[in-house]
DRENGUMAR-325165 format. One record per residue: x, y, z of N, C-alpha, C, O, CB in turn; residue in three letters. Coordinates in pm, whole numbers, plus 50000, padded with zeros to 5 digits. Glycine has a CB too. Layout:
XYZXYZXYZXYZXYZALA
...
//
This chain:
786131879310424785991872810528785481881710656786151891610682787201866210544UNK
784501879110725784071884410841784351875010958783991863210952782661887610828UNK
785011880111069785351872811182784561879111300784751891011325786881872911204UNK
783731872211370783231876311491784131874011606784501862611632782031870211513UNK
784511884211677785301882411793786771886411761787401881711666785201867711842UNK
787251895711849788571900211839789581895711942790581902311968788521913911838UNK
789201882112012790091875312111791231868212035791601870811920789251864712201UNK
791731858912118792921851612080792671843111934793461843411841793291841312207UNK
791491836211936791231828211809790891837811696791371835311585790031817811828UNK
790201847411711789961856911606791231861611543791331861411421789211868511658UNK
792251865811622793511870411556794151857611489794651859011378794561877611666UNK
794171846411543794891835511484794331833111343795031832211242794781822711573UNK
792871832111345792371830211210792331840511123792361838011002791191825911211UNK
792261853911168792611866011083793981864011011794081864910888792671879311176UNK
794951861511088796291860511025796271848510930796901850510827797461858811134UNK
795701836910940795651825910856795011829910734795501826210627794981814710915UNK
793771838510736793051842510620793991852910542794141851610421791611848810663UNK
794561862210606795411870810534796481863410467796861867410357795941880810620UNK
797031852710524798251846410462797521839710349798321834310272799151835710563UNK
796331838410316795801834210184795521845910098795061843809986794541825910199UNK
795731857210134795581870010054794011874310056793551881709969796131867609895UNK
793291869310155791821872610171791691885410249792491888710337791021861010245UNK
790541893310209790271906210280789511901710402788581893510397789411917210189UNK
789961907510513789451903710640788851915810720789471926410725790551897110718UNK
787621914210784786991923610864786881916910996786351905710996785651928210807UNK
787311922111111787121916511241785961925611314786081937711328788561916511324UNK
784931918811353784001925711433783751921211576783701909411609782831925411366UNK
783591931011656783391929611807782671940811866782971952411840784701928411881UNK
781631937311951780881946912023781561954712117781021964612166779891941212085UNK
783031950412156783691957312254784811965012185785701958712126784171948112364UNK
784801978412189785761987212116787161984412178788151985112105785362003212130UNK
787281981212313788491978912374789221966212320790441965812309788261977912517UNK
788351955512286788851944612225789481946012093790491939712062787891936012218UNK
788741955812000789301957711876790621967211883791511965811799788211963311787UNK
790701976011977791871983711996793061974012044794191975311996791551995312101UNK
792761964012145793831954712185794221946212056795411943912036793321945012310UNK
793401942211979793731936511862794911942211783795961936311761792631936611788UNK
794591954511743795461963611666796641967411735797701969111673794771975611629UNK
796541968911865797721976411924798561965012016799661967612063797141990312023UNK
797951953512032798711945612125798751930312055799831926012015797961946012281UNK
797751923712045797671910012020798221905411866798911895311850796181906312043UNK
797821913611764798451910011641799861913111626800691904811591797791915811540UNK
800141927011656801531929111632802541921211716803691919411675801791942911650UNK
802131916811826803001908611928803221895211865804321889711878802291906812076UNK
802321890011804802221876111742802971875211615803831866611595800751872111714UNK
802581885811516803021885611380804021897011325804311898311207801821885911301UNK
804471904211422805461913811399805041928311379805721938011413806171909711289UNK
803791928811317803291943611314801761941711281801301930711251804121953811192UNK
801101952011289799751952411265799491952411109800231959011035799161964511335UNK
798441944911058798221944310916797181955410890796061954710942797741929610866UNK
797521965410811796631977310784795441971910693794371977910687797471989810707UNK
795691960510626794681955810535793371949010608792421945210538795381945610440UNK
793361947710739792401943610819791461953310867791861963210929792931937810916UNK
790301951410844789191961610891788721957411013788471945511031787971963010796UNK
788541967911124788091965911242786791974111260786771986311239789131969011336UNK
785731967211298784431973511306783611966711407783781955111443783731973511173UNK
782551976011458781551971211532780541964311450780401968311334781001981211606UNK
779771954111494778761947411400777841955111320777551951611206777961939211471UNK
777301966711383776331974111324777071982911212776411987911120775581982511432UNK
778341984511222779061992611108779101983210982779141987510867780671997211153UNK
779071969111019779081960010888777791958010844777651956410723779691946210907UNK
776761957610921775301955310874775221941810810775831932310858774791966710767UNK
774521940710709774091928310635775111926710514774791919210421772481929510581UNK
776171932610510777151930310401777421916410367777561908110457778411936410432UNK
777491913410250777681900410213779191894810220780051901710166777151899410080UNK
779481885110270780941879210282780881864310227779871857410241781501879210447UNK
781871860510172782071847510131782261837610247781741826510242783191847310042UNK
782961841510345783321833810465782911842010581783171854010589784831830310471UNK
782161834310684781911840710817782551833010916782241821110913780441842210851UNK
783351836511005784011828211105783361835711232783291847911246785801828211095UNK
782911826211319782441829111463783261824211563783341812211592781151823711491UNK
784011834911628785001832711719784801837211860785711839311940786081838111670UNK
783531838611883783001843612007782711832812123782751820812097781761850911974UNK
782431837112239782091825712349781041815912298780171820412224781491832212490UNK
781041802812330780331791412264778801795212285777991791812198780741776212331UNK
778381802112399776821803912413776401814212320775211817212316776341808012560UNK
777221820012246776561830012135776691823812000776171829311903777301845112128UNK
777411812111987777581806111851776331804411764776251809411652778201792911867UNK
775421797511816774331792511739773441804011699772971805111585773551782011816UNK
773241812611796772441825311758773001833811639772291838611550772381834611882UNK
774471835211651775171843511543775051834711415774811840111307776811846811580UNK
775191822211426775091814311290773741813911226773601813011104775511799911309UNK
772751814611313771341813811258771141828211197770491828811093770161809911378UNK
771611839211250771411852511212772151853911067771671861110979771981862711326UNK
773251847111053774091848010926773071839710827772941843910712775791840810941UNK
772481830310860771681822210761770501829510725769901825710624771291808610814UNK
770041839810795768991849210762769411860510694768521868710673768331853510871UNK
770731863710647771171876410593770551879310460770801873210356772641876610582UNK
769671889910474769041893710351769811899310237769351900110124768121902610381UNK
771161903610274772041909810159772731897410086773421899909987773261920910221UNK
772561883510133773121873110062773831865110160774451870010254773971877509952UNK
773741852410135774401841810225775851840210197776261841310082773721827910207UNK
776711837410305778041834810290778101819910201777091813010182778751834710445UNK
779341816510156779561802510101779721792810217779181781710218780851801810007UNK
780521797610318780881789010429780811796910557781151808710555782261783010409UNK
780371790810677780261797110798781331785910895781091773910904778471798410846UNK
782231790910946783181782611037782951788411186783251799811222784871784110987UNK
782461780211249782121782511413783211775811483783501764011465780601775511469UNK
783861784111570784991778811656784351769611768783241771611818785851791311724UNK
785221759311800784671749311902784771755012039785461764712070785451735511898UNK
783971747712124782931738412098781821747212040781871759512043782491730212230UNK
780781740211984779821744911904778871752311992778421763111956779211734311826UNK
778551746812106777761753112201777881748412342778881741712366776481752112161UNK
777041750712441776941744312568776291730212565775661727012465776171753012658UNK
776401722112663775931708612665774501707212680774031695912695776551701412768UNK
773581719412676772191716412670771741713312535770641708112517771421727212721UNK
772601716512428772311714212296771091721812255770371716712169772161700212273UNK
770801732812303769691740212260769861746012115770901751812083769441751012358UNK
768871744412036768721748911899769761742611806770031747811698768811764011892UNK
770321731911848771221723911740770541718611631771121718611523771921712211797UNK
769261713311642768581707611539768141718811445768211717911322767441699511591UNK
767701729511511767271741311427768531746511330768371749211211766751753911531UNK
769691747311394770801751511298771111741211190771461745111078772101754211376UNK
770991727711222771411719911138770331719911020770711719510903771711707411204UNK
768971720211054768071721110940768251733210859768271732010737766701720510983UNK
768391745410917768541757110857769701756910763769571761210648768661767110953UNK
770931751610811772111750510720771781742210606772161746110495773321744810790UNK
771101730710616770721722610509769851729010409770091728310288770111711310558UNK
768801735610461767881742710366768471753510295768061755910182766721747910432UNK
769451760910348770151772310280771241768410187771571775810094770731781410380UNK
771781757510207772931751810115774231757710154775231755310088772691755109958UNK
774261765110255775531769110322776341757610391775851750010475775201779510426UNK
777551757110348778521747510429778821753710568779521763810579779981745210348UNK
778301747710669778671751510802779651740210865779441728010866777341753510890UNK
780691746910913781921739010977782061743711121781681754711163783381741610895UNK
782721733211200783001736711334784571735711341785121727411268782221727111440UNK
785331743711425786611746711404787571736011465788561740111525786851759911457UNK
787361723111455788381713711502789641713011417789891702811354787801700211510UNK
790351722611414791501723811325792371714011325793021712511221792191734511345UNK
792631704611439793681693911438793431684511351794381677811310793871687511557UNK
792211682011306791941671411207792471673111055792481664410967790461670011203UNK
792941687511047793511690310917794881695110917795321701010818792741699610850UNK
795571693111017797031695211036797781683610953797181673510915797421694811199UNK
799161686010929799771677310830800011662910894800141652810826801141683910778UNK
800061663211029800361649011093798911641611084798811629411084800961650211268UNK
797891649811077796521642411070796431636910929796051625310910795201652411104UNK
796751644810832796701640710688797441627410662796961618410593797331651810599UNK
798621626910723799591615210721798951601610794799021590110750800991620010801UNK
798351605710909797681594310975796421588710912796181576710917797341598211109UNK
795561598010848794561593710777794881584610648794141575610609793871605210745UNK
796051588210590796491579810484796941565610522796741555510454797561586610417UNK
797561566110640798051553910690796811543910726796841531910699798961557010816UNK
795741550410788794611542310826793881537110711793491525410708793711549510910UNK
793691545810615792931542110485793691532310402793101524610327792661554710398UNK
794951532510415795731521810340795761509010402796451499810358797091525510320UNK
794911507910519794901494910584796161490610660796281478710688794631485110483UNK
797031498610692798311494610758798031490610891798871483310944799361505410761UNK
796991493910958796701490111096795711478211107795541471711209796131502011171UNK
795071476210985794111464010984792871471511086792821483311122794941447211060UNK
791931460611114790861466411195791221471611327791981464511394789871456811215UNK
790821482711377791161488711515790631479611606789591473211587790591503211543UNK
791441478911723791121472211847790651482411956789701480112032792361464311897UNK
791391494111957790981504512063791571517112009792431517111921791531501412217UNK
791061527812065791701540112051791651548612181790591550912240791081547311936UNK
792931553412224792961561212337793411574812313794301576612231793751555312431UNK
792911584412373793261598812350793461606312483792561606912567792141606012266UNK
794751612212499794901622012613795011636612549795871639212465796251618312706UNK
794081645812595794241659512551794171666812688793171671912738793091664412441UNK
795431666512739795571671712886796611683612879797741682912831796121659212994UNK
796001694812938796861708812937796381717913036795211721713040796791716812797UNK
797281721513117796951732213212796431744913137797071749713044798211735713300UNK
795271750013180794881761813093795601776113129795071786913103793301763713106UNK
796611774813181797391787613195797821792613071797981804713059798561786113279UNK
798041784312971798391790312842797181797412781797391807112709798921779712745UNK
795921793212804794921801412759794891814312810794681824512744793781795912779UNK
795131813812939795151828813008796171836512975795981848712970795221829013153UNK
797311831512950798401838412896798111845112761798581856012730799511829212885UNK
797401838612690796981844612565795921854712572795741863212485796551834612479UNK
795181853512684794071862812703794411870612856793691869012954792511853612699UNK
795511878412855795961886112964794911894113037795031895813159796961894812919UNK
793931898812975792721905113019791961898813104791221905413178791971908012927UNK
792001885313109791151876413209792041872713326793211869013313790571862413139UNK
791481873813425792151869713562791971856013604792641851913698791631877813674UNK
791161848613544791111833513575789721829713511789001838213459791211829713749UNK
789371816013517788161810013468786791816713495785831816113419788121797213520UNK
786841822913611785611830613649785201842713571784071847713581785741835013781UNK
786261847813483785981860213408785491856913262785451865413173787291869213403UNK
785161844913248784641840313092783921828413119783831822613228785891836812971UNK
783391825113004782791810012989783681798813030783161788213063782421806712840UNK
785091800313030785751789613053785541783813186785861772013200787001792113031UNK
784951791313303784741786013416783371781413432782981779213546785111794313510UNK
782551779513329781171775813333780871764513241780741766913121780321787313299UNK
780741752213287780601742013187779341742213107779241736712997780711729513249UNK
778201750113177777071750913097777111760112980776211760412895776041754313176UNK
778171767612977778401777912879779401772112786779891779612702778871791312941UNK
779771759912791780851754812692782301753912754783211749512683780931764712564UNK
782561757612880783681756712930784181743712994783681732912966783701766013006UNK
785241745113085785561733713153786301724013057786271725312934784311727813211UNK
786971714313119787771704713038787131697412913787711695712805788211694413129UNK
785731693012947785051685812835784821695312733785141691612620783731679212874UNK
784311707712746784081716312630785281722712574785421722212452783141726512663UNK
786311729612656787271736812608788331729012536788921733512437787761743912707UNK
788571716512590789721708212537788901695012449789441684012434790811702212682UNK
787681697912404786961688612309787731684712204787331673812161785791694112254UNK
788791689712137789611684112049789891670012076789981662411980790731691312042UNK
790061665212204790321650912227789191643512181789371634412100790601647612371UNK
788011646312225786701638512177786751638312023786641628011956785241646012228UNK
786911650311978786731651711825787821643511745787531637111643786841667411782UNK
789061644111797790031636711711789831621911738790191614311649791551640911741UNK
789271616511853788941601311868787791599211758787841589511683788391596812033UNK
786801607911752785701604211658786191605211497785651598311410784431614511687UNK
787201613911473787691615411346788351602111299788001596111197788641627011344UNK
789351598211384790071586111349789151573211350789391564411268791251584311446UNK
788141571711436787061562111436786421561711307786301551311242786071565111540UNK
785961574211266785451574411120786301570511013785861563610922785041587111083UNK
787591574711018788651570310914788771555510914789101550210808790071576610944UNK
788541548011021788731534511036787381526911009787341514611008789291531811174UNK
786241534910986785021527610963784291523311074783371515211059785251516810891UNK
784621528211194784181522311309782761529211350782141524711447785301523711418UNK
782321538811283780971546311302781111556411416782191560811453779731535911336UNK
779881559911472779691571011570779761564711711779501552911733778271578711548UNK
780131573511802780041569511943778601569211971777861578411935780811579012041UNK
778121557612043776871556512080776571553212240775451554312289776361546611991UNK
777691549212311777631547212443778731554812516779891554612475777671533312469UNK
778351561412624779361570812700779261566612857778201564312916778941588012677UNK
780441566012908780481565413065781701574013107782861572113071780641549313125UNK
781261584113191782141594313223782421597613380781461597913458781621605913156UNK
783551599813418783881605213545784541618013540785531619713469784661596413616UNK
784011627913620784561641013620784761646013766784041643713863783661650313539UNK
786011654313759786231661913880785981675913873786691683713809787511660413923UNK
784831679713948784291693213921784851702914024785121699414139782731693313924UNK
785011715713978785161727014071784021736014067783551740113960786381734714042UNK
783501739714195782361749114191782571759514296783381757014385781011741914211UNK
781931770914297782041780514387782751793514331783451793414230782721774914499UNK
782501805114410783081818614363782891820614213783831824714145784631819614396UNK
781821818114165781441822314036781771813213909781701817013793782051835014019UNK
782191798613957782661790713873781871776313899781381773214008784181790913886UNK
781841769613800781181756513818781561748313674780881748713572779421758713845UNK
782751741313693783301733813569783941721013609784221718513726784371742313491UNK
784151713013510784941699513523786511703213492786871708913389784331687113408UNK
787271699613582788701703613550789481690513492790581690813437789471709513690UNK
788761680313513789171666613468787971657613407786981655013475789791659113591UNK
788111653313288786991645713238787541632913192788351633713100786231653013126UNK
787261621213238787771608613176786441599813116785551595913192788661599713298UNK
786421597612988785271593112928785701580712848786641580212768784611604012843UNK
784851570612882784891557012800783851556612694782741561212720784651544412894UNK
784081552012589783101552612466783051539912391784021532312386783501563812363UNK
781901537712331781711525712243781051530912119780141539112126780831514112312UNK
781501526012000780951530611884779861521311823779641510411875782021532911792UNK
779181525411713778161516011645778681503711607777871494511594777571521611527UNK
779881501411585780441488411549780991480511657781291468611643781441489911454UNK
781141487411774781491479911902782811484011934783281478412033781421464311890UNK
783621493411868784771497711899784761504912031783921513712050785241505111796UNK
785771501512136785641507312254787111516112264788091514112193785351495712373UNK
787011525312361788271533612381787951543312481786861543812538788791540812252UNK
789041552312507789051560312618789531575412582790461577712504789941553412722UNK
788881584212640789381598612636789491605612761788601605612846788531606812555UNK
790671611912773790801620312894791251632812857792231634012783791701614912997UNK
790521643612908790791658112881790791664213031790021661013122789591665412775UNK
791831673813034791841680113173792391696313148792821699713037792941670413285UNK
792361703313233792901718113241793811718713345793971729713397791831729013265UNK
794591706613396795501707513514796891703813469797821709213528795021698113633UNK
797141695513373798321689813344799261698413274798971704613171798101678813276UNK
800661698513347801721705513277803021698213324803291695313441801731721713309UNK
803791695713211803481700213061802421692512995802131681413040804731698612970UNK
801801697312895800671692512842801071679912756802221677112722799951703512764UNK
799931672812725800111660412639798841659712560797741659012616800371646412726UNK
798991660012418797951658412318798381646012233799231647712146797781671912228UNK
797861634412251798231623812203797121612612185796281610012272799261620312277UNK
797231605912054796281594912025797261582912012798411583911969795311597511887UNK
796601570812057797261559112019796101548811975795191545312049798191553812140UNK
796281544911848795451533211782796151522311776797221521411716794961535511648UNK
795491511511849795981497411832795191489711743794021487711775796041490211957UNK
795641484811632794951476611534795411461511543796161457311631795201482511391UNK
794921454311446795321440611447796751439311383797431429611418794261432011372UNK
797201447011303798391445511230799501454511288800691453111257798131448511085UNK
799061463811374800191473711424799481485411508798271485311533801071480611289UNK
800261494311544799881505411634800211518411567801211519111494800601504511771UNK
799421528611587799641542211545799681551311652798851550111742798671546611454UNK
800681561611657800451573411742800381586211670800941587211561801491574511842UNK
799761595511720799511607511677799811617911783799321616811896798201608011631UNK
800571627711751800781636811862800911652011821801771654811737802031632311935UNK
800201660911870800241675411860801401681011961801451677512079798751681511895UNK
802231689311907803221696711993804131685812061804371686312182802461706212107UNK
804621676411982805701667412052806721674912112807171671112221806381657811957UNK
807231686512048808061694912122807621708412067806551709212007809621691512107UNK
808361718412083808051733212059807891735411913807221744911873809171742912114UNK
808501726711828808511729511685808091717611596808421717211478809891733911645UNK
807311707211658807151694911590805771689511626805381690011742808281685211624UNK
805091684611534803951674111561804611660611518805741659911469802481677111469UNK
803771649711543804421637411516803541626911478802391627811521805161633311624UNK
803841616411402803081604211366803971593111387805121594411347802541604211221UNK
803591581411449804461569911449803601557811418802391557611437805211568311584UNK
804341547211366803681534711328804591523311372805811523711352803391534011173UNK
803951512511435804541502311482804071490111415802941486311444804391502011614UNK
804841482211316804431472011249804501458511309804161448511246805041472211142UNK
804991458111442805121445311511806501440611531806841432311615804411435311441UNK
807371447611433808901445811443809651458011477810641458211550809471440911313UNK
809041469011413810021481411411809011493411440807791492811427810891483411253UNK
809771504911483808961515711511809421526211417810621528711406809011519811657UNK
808491532611346808891544011258808061555811296806831555911294808711540711105UNK
808881566611333808211578811374808621590811277809791591111238808601582011526UNK
807791599911238808061610811176807791623011257806741624711319807401610611061UNK
808821631611253808551645711321808211655011213808881655411110809861651911405UNK
807061663411233806631671611137806731686911182806001691511270805261667311100UNK
807691694311115807981708111159806691715311156805831713411071809051715411070UNK
806611723611252805381734211259805631744511364806481743111451803951726911296UNK
804821755511353804791765911431803431768111475802591762111408805341776511370UNK
802991775411572801661778011613800751782211495799591778211483801681788511719UNK
801331789911414800511794011283800141781811204799081781511141801361803711183UNK
800951772111206800621761811113799311752211173798711744411099802021752811087UNK
799031753911295797921748211347796531751911292795521745011309797971750711478UNK
796561763711221795501768711150795501770110992794481771810925795291780511203UNK
796611769310949796841770710814796151760010715795681762510604798281770610800UNK
796191747610780795521735810701794031737810702793361736010600795871721210765UNK
793521741410816792171744010814791561756310741790451755910690791831744410940UNK
792341766810740791821778110637792081775010495791321779710410792521792010664UNK
793131767210459793381763510328792191754110278791831754210160794791756710320UNK
791651746310369790661735810347789341744810319788581743110225790531724910481UNK
789221754010411787931763010396788001769710276786991770310206787721773610508UNK
789131775310238789281781210089788771771709975788011775509886790871784310057UNK
789291757909986788691747309883787131747209885786431746709784789211731909920UNK
786681747710013785101745910029784461758509966783421757409901784591744410195UNK
785091770709985784381783109932784371782709781783451787809718785101796709982UNK
785501776009717785691776009583785051766309510784931766909388786911775309557UNK
784541755809592783951742809533784971732909507784541721809474783211745209400UNK
786221734409515787261724309477786921711409563787001700209512788841729909508UNK
786561713209687786131700509765784711703409812784331714909834787121697109896UNK
783951692809827782601692709876782431685510007781421687410074781731686609776UNK
783481676510049783301669210158784371676310265785401681910226783521653310123UNK
783991675110399784911679310504784831672310635783711669010674784721693010527UNK
785891669510712785881664710832785551672310941785501667511055786881659910851UNK
785281686010910784901695711007783551700210984783221711511017785791706911007UNK
782731691910928781321695910904780581698411028780981694311137780601685610827UNK
779421705611012778571707711132778141693711187778241691111308777271716711096UNK
777721685711105777391672611153778521666311254778241662311367777181663411026UNK
779631666211207780831661111294780951669511408781191663611513782211661011219UNK
780841681511412780771691111533779551687411620779681687611742780631706811484UNK
778621684811575777361680611662777671668111717777371665911834775961679311582UNK
778291658611643778541646411712779341647411836779091641111939779161637611627UNK
780461656811818781271660411945780441665412060780561662112178782291671411914UNK
779591673612009778531680112117777771670012180777461671512298777471690112053UNK
777411659312114776411648312179777331641212285776881638212396775751636212058UNK
778521638912253779441632212344779811639612469779921633912577780641629012274UNK
780021653712450780161661712558778951661512649779001659012769780451674712514UNK
777811664612577776491663912679776411650712742776341650112865775031666112601UNK
776431640112670776431626912723777411624012838777091616812932776701618012615UNK
778651630012825779661628512931779231634113060779351628213167780931634912892UNK
778681646813044778271655313174777081646413222777121643113341777771672813141UNK
776031642013148774941635113210775391622113277774831618513381773881632313109UNK
776411614813221776731602313267777481604513403777251597013498777541594513162UNK
778411615213411779031618913537778091624313644778341622413763780061628713511UNK
777071630913605776141635913712775231624413747774891624013866775281648713665UNK
774791615113670773941605013713774741592213749774161582713802772911602313606UNK
775991591913724776761581013783776451568013713776451557413775776471579713933UNK
776191568713585775821557813494776281559513352776671570313309774361556113492UNK
776211547413275776351548113147775211553213072774061550613108776701536813106UNK
775471560712965774251566612877774501563412750775651560112719774021582012881UNK
773601563612663773371560812523773021572412440772341581412490772361551012509UNK
773401572912324773191583712218772351577612106772771567812046774611589312158UNK
771211583012077770221577711961770201589411858769381598611865768571574112019UNK
771041588511775771141599011670769881600211590769691610811530772301596111576UNK
768981590211582767771589211514766841599411566765871603111499767211575811523UNK
767141604611699766261613811767766691628011745766091637511794766221610711913UNK
767771629111667768251643011651769391647211729769911638911804767231652011680UNK
769851659211721770911665611792770391673111928770571685311938771611675811692UNK
769881667012011769201674212128769241664512256769531652512248767591678312088UNK
768901671312374769011664312490768331651212504768761642212576768631672012584UNK
767201650612430766161640112436767021627512372766721616112404764661644512345UNK
767941629712294768581617212234769701611112323770431602212280769201620712092UNK
769831616012446770681611412521769971603012637769281609212718771501622112560UNK
770121588812648769261581812741770021573212835769421566712920768291573812669UNK
//
């Protein structure tokens, strides 16, 4: 495994990969970041440094062939790095996993990446890991079994003060020190917390409701002093089949809430990440009684399902994935549409037949 980026997510995914027994090389252009991984981040989280992990500058690795490449750098570098991996003369990886969000809302080179991935035969995924946690697996089974009946609406809250992000990146003084404070670079509430949009789309697909094609958004923006980002994004959506719903994402709410509620004709379902410090949750209301299951988890478990699934993709044990590039691009289309809707103060539509680009938003 090669991981681009020695930041917080790079360390999380390195540990998850090592837990599978895989060989890991972390690459970063910043030597200080590599030293911080070895001396601070990894041992503080996992007890001690893993001497089986190789740390290297990208040029030290060169065109060496890897089975899995993980891109955990800032979003505005994702597509360029993925395209370079798809040009690797030493041999293509089996899977490329790109951390979310895939890119900024301009959608530049998204169509190029999709076409190149299809031509190469490489499975490219986008790291919306929460659709592969144990509570999501249980929720998927409940939906596919028809327990809810036809969905009437889906509502998602993914609201969390981003102080936790900066606590995990103490070398940053605030949003102005990284892409987080620039919506055009993939930051802000709509980009950084786009798990909310993605999990809405995931459950809509599970219910057979299709893709989001209409978006109406209101945003509370912060600008000045080197930042320009949305701190609150409230997004109303409509799918191809007419399913309507609502998504709210922010970087101000504390304590956080990461919750989905699906109302169906036969009952209601709730999904929650971090119900408390050691549990996720899934609940079902059948009209008469409420059944809720608490699922024990740690922070490490947020990534174990994703990385185990990636291993199955690498081995060929599975060929379909809910974190495909296409799904990640659908999420990017909604992010871009939400920004345009908020800026122009009108509802916008997404025409997927026009590709994954800004011209497809009308």
